[in-house]
N, C-alpha and C positions, 0 to 999 in steps of 0.2 A: 116261575123263577125269573124269567126275562123281565117281567113287569117290576119285580123288586130292584133289578139292576137300574132301571130308569127312575122308579118312584123314590127310592132312598136318597140318591144324590139330589133329586129335585126338592125333596123335603128339607134336606140339610142346607141347600142353597137358599131356600126361602127363609129358614130360621136364621141363617147367618146374615142375610140381607137385612132382616128386621133388627138384629142385634147391632149391625153396623149403623143403621139409621138412628137407633136409640143412642148409641155412643156418640155419634156425630152431633146430635142435637144437644147433648150435654157438654161436649168438650170442644167442638169446633164452632165457636160462635163468631158471628159476623157483625161488626159495629155499624149502626146507622148513626153517623156522626151529626151532631147538631152544635149550635152555637148558643151561648147564654143569651136569653131574651128573645130568641127567634123560634117560631113554631116549626115543628117537623112532624111529618106524618109517620106514625109507627103503630102497629097493632090495632088498626081501626080507629085511631083517635089522633087529634092534633095535640102534640105534647110541647110544652114550653118549660124549660128550666128558668125560673124567674130570679133565683138568687143562689149564689155560692159564696159563703161568708166564713171567714176564720174568726173565732172568738177565743179570748184568753180565759180558759177555765181554771178550776182549782187544781194546779199541778199538771195540767195538760192543755193541749190545744183542742178546741172543739170546732169541727167543720159542720156548718149548717147548709143543707141543700133544700131549697123550696122549689116545687114544680107543680104543674097543673096539666090536666088533660081534658080536652073537649071531645066527647064521644057522641056519635049519633044515637047509640043505645048504651047509656051508662050502666044499666042493670046487667046487661049481657057481659060487658067488659069487667064488671065487678065480680063475676063468677070465675074469672081466670086468675090463677095464682101469679103473684108478682114478686120479684126479687130486686132489691136495691143494694148496691155495694159501692165502695170507694176504693180506688187503687192509685198507686203512684208509679213513677217512671221505672222504679226498680222491681216492680211486680208485687209489692206488698199489697194486701187487701184488708179492708175493714168492713165489718157489718154494722148496721145502724144500732145506736144505743138507746133509742127512744127517749131522748132528752134527759139522759142520766145526770148531766151536769146542770145545775140550776141557772147558770149564766145564759143558757138558751132562752128559757121562758122569762127570765128577768129582762133581757134586752129585746126579745121578740115574743111578747105574750100571746099574740094571735096564733102562733104555731101550736099552742097547747090544744087547739080545737081541730087540728088536722090529723089525718091518718097517715100511716107510713106509705102504703101503696096498695092499690087494688081494692078488693072487698068493700069495706066500710066506706071508704072515700067515694066510691062510685055509687054505692047503694043510697047514700044520702044526697045524691046529686040529681037535679031535675034536668030533663033533656034541654039542650041549648045553653046550659050553664057548665062551666068547667069544674071538674073535681080538683080541689086544692089539696096538695099533699106536702109533707116535709119529712126529712130524716136528718139526724145528727150523728156524728161519728167522733169518737175520741181518737186523735192521731198524735204521733210524735211531733214535737215542735219543728223539727227539720224536714218534715215530709214536704216534697215539692212535686210540681207537675201532676196535680191530682186530677183524676177523671171519675165522674159520676156515671154509673151504669144502671140502667133500669131494664129489666128483662121480664116480659110477660111470656109465660110458658106456651101460650098459643102461637106466639110469633117466633119461637126459637127455630133456627139458630141465630136469628137476628136479635139484636138488643140495641137500645138507645144509649148513646155515649156522648157526654158533654164534658169538655175539659175546662178546668179552672183557667180563666184568662191570665196570661202572664203579665206581670207588672214591671 
């Protein structure tokens, strides 16, 4: 009986700690801030956001983000799930639309051959060459102070964060 008095609270504490760690990795994320065009080390690769562009789409504004990652082992990094999102200063968030508006591929046809993030992009990359990726987002015309976030699950709670340059 005395052993249960010690074992049960210890088991509950271990379970609770695991739950707290899981919750923290999903909700308390820490930005690794970068600047457009400048490489930054994140998740075992050197990442560079090469372009953040607003395009006039059909009835909406399209935001195009192009980025690349140079990894020592691209195949290993390709096995890690990746999430890309866009947010603004008021906390609104958008998920990629996979070039849903034709204006993206009309003005930047080379993005058609790029993957969104992770998996396929890294699988097709040779060591020593960067994996080139792109994402497009449909956003309201008035959205401002936009920030691109790239999160690899193996690096959580850290995520890469690059803000749109202010003009």
